[in-house]
matplotlib code that plots the C-alpha trace (Angstrom):
import matplotlib.pyplot as plt

x = [22.0, 22.3, 19.2, 17.8, 15.1, 13.5, 11.9, 10.3, 8.9, 10.8, 13.5, 16.4, 18.2, 15.7, 17.1, 19.6, 21.3, 20.4, 21.0, 17.9, 17.4, 17.8, 14.4, 13.2, 10.9, 7.4, 5.6, 6.5, 9.1, 12.8, 15.5, 18.4, 21.8, 21.1, 23.6, 21.6, 18.2, 16.2, 15.2, 11.8, 9.7, 7.5, 10.4, 10.4, 6.7, 6.8, 9.6, 7.5, 4.5, 2.4, 1.8, 1.9, 1.9, 3.4, 6.9, 9.6, 9.7, 12.2, 12.8, 12.7, 10.4, 12.8, 16.1, 18.5, 20.8, 21.7, 19.3, 20.4, 17.2, 14.1, 10.6, 8.3, 7.1, 9.8, 11.1, 11.7, 15.0, 17.8, 20.3, 23.0, 20.8, 20.8, 17.3, 15.5, 12.0, 9.7, 9.8, 6.2, 7.4, 9.1, 12.5, 14.6, 17.2, 19.2, 21.8, 19.2, 15.7, 12.7, 11.2, 7.6, 7.8, 11.1, 12.6, 16.1, 18.3, 18.9, 22.4, 23.5, 22.5, 24.5, 22.9, 22.6, 20.7, 18.4, 17.6, 16.4, 13.8, 11.0, 9.0, 9.7, 8.7, 5.7, 4.3, 4.7, 3.4, 0.4, -0.6, -0.2, -2.3, -5.0, -5.0, -5.1, -2.1, -1.5, 0.0, -1.1, -2.3, -0.8, 0.0, 1.2, 3.4, 3.7, 7.0, 8.6, 12.3, 12.1, 12.5, 8.8, 8.2, 11.2, 10.1, 6.6, 8.0, 10.1, 7.3, 4.7, 7.1, 7.8, 4.0, 4.0, 2.5, 3.5, 4.8, 4.9, 6.8, 7.0, 10.1, 12.5, 14.5, 17.6, 15.9, 14.8, 17.8, 17.4, 13.6, 14.3, 16.9, 14.4, 11.6, 9.6, 8.7, 9.8, 7.8, 8.6, 6.2, 4.9, 2.9, 1.9, 2.3, -1.1, -0.4, 3.1, 1.5, -1.2, 1.5, 2.6, -1.0, -3.6, -6.5, -5.1, -3.9, -5.6, -4.3, -2.4, -0.4, 0.5, 3.7, 4.8, 1.8, 2.4, -1.2, -1.8, -4.7, -7.1, -4.7, -4.3, -8.1, -8.5, -5.8, -7.1, -10.8, -12.1, -11.0, -11.6, -8.6, -6.2, -4.5, -2.3, 0.2, 1.2, -1.9, -4.4, -6.2, -6.4, -7.7, -10.6, -11.3, -11.3, -12.7, -9.4, -8.3, -5.5, -3.4, -2.1, -1.1, -4.5, -5.8, -3.7, 0.0, 1.7, 4.3, 4.6, 6.2, 9.5, 9.6, 8.7, 11.4, 14.1, 13.3, 13.4, 16.7, 18.4, 17.1, 18.3, 14.8, 14.9, 17.5, 17.4, 19.3, 21.1, 21.4, 23.6, 24.5, 25.1, 26.3, 23.7, 25.2, 24.5, 20.7, 20.0, 22.0, 20.3, 17.0, 18.3, 19.4, 16.2, 13.9, 15.9, 15.0, 18.2, 19.5, 18.1, 17.8, 17.3, 18.9, 20.2, 21.8, 24.8, 24.5, 26.9, 29.8]
y = [44.4, 44.5, 43.6, 43.8, 46.4, 48.6, 52.0, 52.3, 49.8, 48.9, 46.8, 45.1, 48.5, 49.6, 47.0, 48.2, 46.9, 48.9, 48.9, 47.9, 47.2, 43.5, 41.8, 39.8, 36.7, 36.6, 33.7, 30.5, 32.1, 32.0, 34.3, 33.0, 34.3, 33.8, 31.8, 31.5, 32.7, 31.5, 33.6, 33.1, 34.5, 36.2, 38.4, 40.2, 40.3, 42.0, 44.4, 45.4, 46.3, 43.4, 42.3, 44.5, 48.3, 49.6, 51.1, 50.4, 46.6, 44.0, 40.8, 37.1, 34.4, 31.4, 31.1, 28.7, 29.6, 29.2, 29.9, 32.8, 33.9, 32.1, 33.5, 32.7, 29.1, 27.7, 24.3, 22.2, 24.0, 25.5, 28.3, 27.1, 24.7, 24.6, 25.2, 26.3, 27.6, 30.5, 34.2, 35.4, 39.1, 38.8, 39.8, 36.7, 38.2, 39.8, 39.0, 38.0, 36.8, 35.7, 32.3, 31.5, 27.9, 26.0, 22.5, 21.2, 21.0, 17.4, 16.3, 15.8, 19.3, 22.5, 25.9, 26.7, 23.5, 24.0, 27.6, 26.4, 24.0, 25.8, 27.6, 25.0, 22.0, 23.6, 24.7, 21.3, 19.4, 21.7, 21.1, 17.3, 17.3, 19.3, 16.9, 13.9, 12.3, 8.9, 5.5, 3.8, 7.0, 8.4, 12.2, 14.4, 17.3, 20.0, 21.9, 19.1, 20.2, 23.5, 23.8, 23.3, 20.8, 18.6, 18.7, 17.7, 14.8, 13.5, 13.9, 12.2, 9.3, 9.0, 8.6, 5.7, 7.5, 7.0, 10.3, 11.6, 14.9, 17.3, 19.3, 20.1, 17.3, 18.6, 17.9, 14.3, 12.7, 14.7, 14.0, 10.2, 10.4, 11.8, 9.3, 10.7, 9.3, 12.2, 13.7, 16.7, 19.6, 21.5, 20.3, 16.7, 16.5, 14.9, 12.2, 11.5, 11.2, 8.9, 6.5, 6.2, 6.4, 5.4, 6.1, 9.4, 10.3, 10.5, 13.9, 16.8, 19.6, 22.7, 24.3, 26.0, 28.1, 27.5, 27.6, 23.9, 23.7, 22.4, 19.6, 18.7, 18.8, 16.4, 14.0, 14.0, 13.7, 17.0, 20.3, 18.9, 16.7, 19.6, 22.2, 25.1, 27.1, 29.3, 30.2, 32.3, 33.6, 30.1, 28.6, 31.1, 30.5, 26.7, 26.1, 24.8, 25.3, 27.8, 26.7, 29.5, 29.9, 31.3, 27.7, 26.7, 25.7, 22.4, 23.2, 19.6, 18.8, 20.3, 17.4, 14.9, 16.1, 15.9, 12.2, 11.7, 13.6, 11.4, 8.2, 9.4, 9.9, 13.7, 16.2, 19.9, 21.4, 24.7, 26.9, 29.7, 31.5, 35.2, 37.3, 39.4, 42.5, 40.9, 40.6, 42.9, 40.6, 37.6, 39.2, 39.9, 36.3, 34.9, 37.0, 36.1, 32.4, 31.0, 29.2, 25.8, 25.2, 27.3, 30.7, 31.3, 34.2, 33.3, 35.7, 34.7, 32.4]
z = [32.9, 29.1, 27.1, 23.5, 23.1, 20.4, 20.9, 17.4, 15.0, 11.8, 10.4, 12.3, 12.6, 15.3, 17.7, 20.3, 23.4, 26.4, 30.2, 32.2, 35.9, 36.9, 37.0, 40.0, 40.0, 41.4, 43.0, 41.3, 39.1, 38.9, 37.6, 35.5, 34.4, 30.7, 28.7, 25.5, 24.2, 21.2, 18.2, 16.6, 13.8, 16.3, 17.3, 14.0, 13.9, 17.2, 16.1, 13.0, 15.2, 14.1, 17.7, 20.8, 20.0, 23.2, 23.2, 24.1, 24.0, 25.1, 23.1, 23.6, 25.1, 25.6, 27.3, 29.0, 31.9, 35.5, 38.4, 40.5, 42.3, 43.4, 43.7, 46.6, 46.6, 44.3, 45.6, 42.5, 41.5, 43.4, 43.0, 40.5, 38.6, 34.8, 33.4, 30.3, 29.7, 28.9, 29.9, 29.8, 29.9, 26.6, 27.9, 27.6, 25.2, 28.1, 30.6, 33.2, 32.6, 34.7, 33.7, 34.4, 33.2, 33.5, 33.6, 34.1, 31.1, 30.0, 31.0, 27.4, 26.2, 26.3, 26.8, 23.1, 22.3, 25.4, 24.4, 21.0, 22.4, 24.3, 21.6, 18.9, 21.1, 22.7, 19.3, 17.8, 20.7, 21.1, 17.5, 17.7, 20.9, 19.2, 16.2, 18.5, 16.9, 18.6, 18.1, 14.9, 13.1, 10.0, 10.1, 7.2, 8.2, 5.6, 6.0, 8.0, 7.7, 9.6, 13.4, 14.3, 11.5, 12.5, 16.1, 15.2, 13.1, 16.0, 18.6, 16.4, 15.7, 19.4, 20.0, 17.5, 14.6, 11.0, 9.7, 6.1, 5.8, 2.9, 2.0, -0.8, -2.2, -0.5, 2.9, 2.3, 3.8, 6.9, 7.1, 6.8, 9.5, 12.0, 11.2, 8.3, 4.9, 2.7, -0.1, -2.3, -2.1, -5.2, -8.2, -7.9, -4.1, -3.5, -6.0, -4.5, -1.1, -2.3, -3.6, 0.1, 1.6, -1.1, 1.3, 2.5, 6.0, 9.4, 10.3, 8.7, 10.2, 8.1, 9.4, 6.2, 5.3, 1.6, 0.4, 0.5, 2.9, 0.2, -0.6, 3.1, 3.6, 0.7, 2.0, 5.6, 4.5, 6.0, 7.6, 11.1, 10.7, 9.7, 11.8, 10.6, 12.6, 9.7, 7.5, 9.5, 6.4, 4.9, 8.1, 8.1, 4.5, 4.6, 8.1, 9.4, 13.0, 13.5, 16.5, 18.8, 22.4, 23.2, 22.9, 25.9, 26.1, 25.9, 28.5, 29.7, 26.4, 27.7, 30.2, 27.6, 25.2, 27.8, 28.2, 24.4, 24.1, 26.6, 24.9, 21.5, 20.1, 19.6, 18.3, 17.7, 14.7, 15.3, 12.2, 13.5, 16.7, 17.4, 20.3, 22.1, 20.5, 17.1, 17.6, 14.6, 12.3, 13.8, 12.7, 9.2, 8.8, 10.2, 8.0, 4.9, 5.6, 4.1, 7.2, 8.1, 11.8, 14.9, 15.5, 19.0, 20.8, 23.0, 25.9, 28.7, 29.5]

ax = plt.figure().add_subplot(projection="3d")
ax.plot(x, y, z, "-o")
ax.set_aspect("equal")
plt.show()
């Protein structure tokens, strides 16, 4: 099968498409013929050598496709089913992939939309769970217009929370359309938020990593009410929790989001698609940060 791989650390130019043996699922796992695979910031961190140091390495942790092989003990899906989910081995950007956690694709979604969901939804739901966001609470999401931020807005709104989201003025129409009260970030942000919430907010989630943790701590009345997924150094400095997969995963959110999608309460925004052979260009576009929405590799037809 064809798969994305790199044999040395560096820029997008180290990525290549290679022939690898077809993988096979273990107990509780399935294999899919990949139709689409998501691209994430962790992909270029991995490629730069900021994560695992072994070489060579394959790419990708989320994919959508058609089941073509079942591992021992799998009964909830069948050959030919459309599914999406996580590849724990980090080899989802390939013609075939083994998924360790998977759910059926909602009927209204195509493979590209489905492949964009797993990492984004799990990250957002995990952070909201850790914050204890629930009905009646007010949550501030810093960096609300990106993939994870917009997922967090929609999931929090579905829980019955009031959501205030920061973003550039160009994103405010989008933020309002998904259920947030939009506020411009930058100088004066705290004052603008206090116009909406004079007593501050109950919880705050930092998705952007833009150096605003002291402001979020002030607004949420203490570091214990703030979580960041983007500012590790700031979290250590200010006593804020940094959310990572090591804290446990929110895999059940993939089931939840399917229900929300079918009821019109959740939508994913695709920024750009690429063919598998264009994976290096996808990295260049992603690292430049100029495309709003999720980047997805279209692998098969």
